[in-house]
C-alpha positions as CSV (number, residue, x, y, z in Angstrom):
1,M,95.0,-147.1,-150.2
2,E,92.4,-146.3,-147.5
3,F,92.1,-146.6,-143.5
4,E,89.5,-146.1,-141.1
5,V,91.4,-144.4,-137.7
6,K,88.3,-144.7,-135.4
7,D,90.0,-143.1,-132.4
8,M,90.3,-139.6,-134.3
9,S,88.2,-137.1,-132.6
10,C,89.5,-133.7,-133.4
11,G,91.7,-131.0,-135.5
12,H,95.0,-132.1,-133.6
13,C,94.4,-136.3,-134.5
14,V,94.4,-135.0,-138.2
15,M,97.6,-133.3,-137.5
16,S,98.8,-136.1,-135.6
17,V,97.7,-138.7,-138.2
18,T,99.0,-136.8,-141.1
19,K,102.5,-136.4,-139.3
20,A,102.6,-140.4,-138.6
21,V,102.2,-141.0,-142.5
22,K,104.4,-138.2,-143.2
23,S,107.1,-139.6,-141.3
24,V,107.0,-142.8,-143.4
25,D,106.8,-141.0,-146.9
26,S,107.4,-137.3,-146.8
27,Q,105.8,-137.2,-150.2
28,A,102.8,-138.8,-149.5
29,K,99.6,-137.3,-150.5
30,V,97.2,-137.3,-147.3
31,D,93.7,-136.4,-147.0
32,V,92.0,-137.4,-143.8
33,D,88.0,-136.9,-143.0
34,L,87.1,-136.4,-139.4
35,A,83.6,-137.3,-140.1
36,T,84.0,-140.5,-141.4
37,K,86.9,-141.2,-139.8
38,K,88.6,-142.2,-142.7
39,V,92.3,-141.6,-144.1
40,S,93.3,-141.7,-147.9
41,V,96.9,-142.1,-148.4
42,E,98.7,-142.2,-152.0
43,T,102.1,-143.3,-151.5
44,E,104.8,-145.6,-152.9
45,K,105.1,-147.3,-149.2
46,N,103.6,-150.2,-148.1
47,R,100.4,-150.8,-146.4
48,K,102.5,-152.1,-143.2
49,A,104.5,-149.1,-142.9
50,I,101.9,-146.7,-142.8
51,V,99.4,-148.9,-140.5
52,D,102.9,-149.3,-138.0
53,A,103.2,-145.6,-138.1
54,L,99.5,-144.8,-137.2
55,A,99.6,-147.5,-134.4
56,E,102.8,-146.2,-133.1
57,A,101.5,-142.4,-133.3
58,G,98.3,-143.8,-130.8
59,Y,95.8,-144.0,-134.1
60,P,95.1,-147.6,-134.4
61,V,93.6,-148.8,-137.7
62,T,90.5,-150.6,-137.4
63,A,89.6,-151.6,-141.0
């Protein structure tokens, strides 16, 4: 699944987004592209769980 997270602006943001996803599924494969503000996640968890974790970490999903 893919998400757009417009509030990412630095390497720390990338780490925080990755950590938020891993808090839901420690085995998830997370790929963050800071330039395009896209986050790709391979997980068995549902989309809402990931979206909620990102929002809780301060990175609301915009698409």
